[in-house]
MIMI-793447 format. One record per residue (C-alpha): chain; x, y, z. Coordinates in steps of 0.5 Angstrom, whole numbers, plus 500, padded with zeros to 3 digits. Example, Ala and Ser with C-alpha at 12.3 -4.5 7.8 and 13.67 -1.06 7.14 Angstrom:
<zavexs>
(zavex 'A', (525, 491, 516))
(zavex 'A', (527, 498, 514))
</zavexs>
This chain:
<zavexs>
(zavex 'A', (476, 514, 502))
(zavex 'A', (469, 514, 502))
(zavex 'A', (468, 521, 499))
(zavex 'A', (464, 521, 493))
(zavex 'A', (471, 524, 490))
(zavex 'A', (476, 521, 494))
(zavex 'A', (482, 526, 496))
(zavex 'A', (487, 521, 492))
(zavex 'A', (493, 525, 494))
(zavex 'A', (492, 525, 501))
(zavex 'A', (490, 517, 500))
(zavex 'A', (497, 516, 497))
(zavex 'A', (501, 520, 502))
(zavex 'A', (497, 516, 508))
(zavex 'A', (499, 510, 504))
(zavex 'A', (506, 512, 504))
(zavex 'A', (506, 514, 511))
(zavex 'A', (503, 508, 514))
(zavex 'A', (508, 503, 510))
(zavex 'A', (514, 507, 512))
(zavex 'A', (512, 507, 519))
(zavex 'A', (512, 500, 519))
(zavex 'A', (519, 499, 515))
(zavex 'A', (522, 504, 520))
(zavex 'A', (520, 501, 526))
(zavex 'A', (524, 495, 524))
(zavex 'A', (530, 498, 526))
(zavex 'A', (534, 497, 520))
(zavex 'A', (536, 503, 516))
(zavex 'A', (539, 499, 510))
(zavex 'A', (532, 496, 509))
(zavex 'A', (529, 503, 509))
(zavex 'A', (534, 505, 504))
(zavex 'A', (533, 500, 499))
(zavex 'A', (525, 501, 500))
(zavex 'A', (526, 508, 499))
(zavex 'A', (529, 507, 492))
(zavex 'A', (524, 501, 490))
(zavex 'A', (518, 506, 492))
(zavex 'A', (521, 512, 488))
(zavex 'A', (521, 507, 482))
(zavex 'A', (514, 504, 483))
(zavex 'A', (511, 511, 485))
(zavex 'A', (509, 512, 478))
(zavex 'A', (505, 505, 478))
(zavex 'A', (502, 507, 484))
(zavex 'A', (499, 513, 482))
(zavex 'A', (497, 510, 476))
(zavex 'A', (493, 505, 480))
(zavex 'A', (490, 510, 484))
(zavex 'A', (488, 515, 478))
(zavex 'A', (485, 509, 474))
(zavex 'A', (480, 507, 479))
(zavex 'A', (479, 512, 485))
(zavex 'A', (473, 507, 486))
(zavex 'A', (478, 502, 489))
(zavex 'A', (479, 507, 495))
(zavex 'A', (471, 506, 497))
(zavex 'A', (472, 499, 496))
(zavex 'A', (476, 498, 502))
(zavex 'A', (481, 493, 499))
(zavex 'A', (487, 497, 502))
(zavex 'A', (484, 499, 508))
(zavex 'A', (482, 492, 510))
(zavex 'A', (489, 490, 509))
(zavex 'A', (492, 496, 513))
(zavex 'A', (487, 495, 519))
(zavex 'A', (489, 488, 519))
(zavex 'A', (497, 490, 519))
(zavex 'A', (495, 495, 525))
(zavex 'A', (491, 490, 529))
(zavex 'A', (497, 485, 528))
(zavex 'A', (502, 490, 530))
(zavex 'A', (498, 492, 536))
(zavex 'A', (498, 485, 539))
(zavex 'A', (506, 484, 537))
(zavex 'A', (503, 479, 532))
(zavex 'A', (509, 479, 527))
(zavex 'A', (506, 473, 522))
(zavex 'A', (500, 477, 522))
(zavex 'A', (503, 483, 520))
(zavex 'A', (507, 480, 515))
(zavex 'A', (501, 477, 512))
(zavex 'A', (497, 483, 512))
(zavex 'A', (503, 487, 509))
(zavex 'A', (504, 482, 503))
(zavex 'A', (497, 481, 502))
(zavex 'A', (496, 489, 501))
(zavex 'A', (502, 489, 496))
(zavex 'A', (500, 483, 492))
(zavex 'A', (493, 486, 492))
(zavex 'A', (495, 492, 489))
(zavex 'A', (500, 489, 484))
(zavex 'A', (494, 484, 482))
(zavex 'A', (490, 490, 480))
(zavex 'A', (495, 494, 477))
(zavex 'A', (496, 488, 472))
(zavex 'A', (489, 487, 471))
(zavex 'A', (489, 494, 468))
(zavex 'A', (493, 492, 462))
(zavex 'A', (496, 499, 462))
(zavex 'A', (503, 496, 463))
(zavex 'A', (508, 494, 458))
(zavex 'A', (510, 487, 459))
</zavexs>
């Protein structure tokens, strides 16, 4: 992510892997099925997000949220993990909205 030319494909895979590791750890198979369906729908938007501004990787917004998420999970802080995950998703959504590339 800090490389002059970030590996967007690798970053997108790592993002998905982290999110799904957390979702799978919840132990709710029905939740995984729902999230997988939503992830498939949002995939093109996430792709747009990364490709429209690769600089976002270097700025570290997602990295900070992911670090907070992992730190909270490592000490069993469910509320902290929820807050970090929600902030990560909200941050991406806010950026995508600011691009103006999605039709209302």
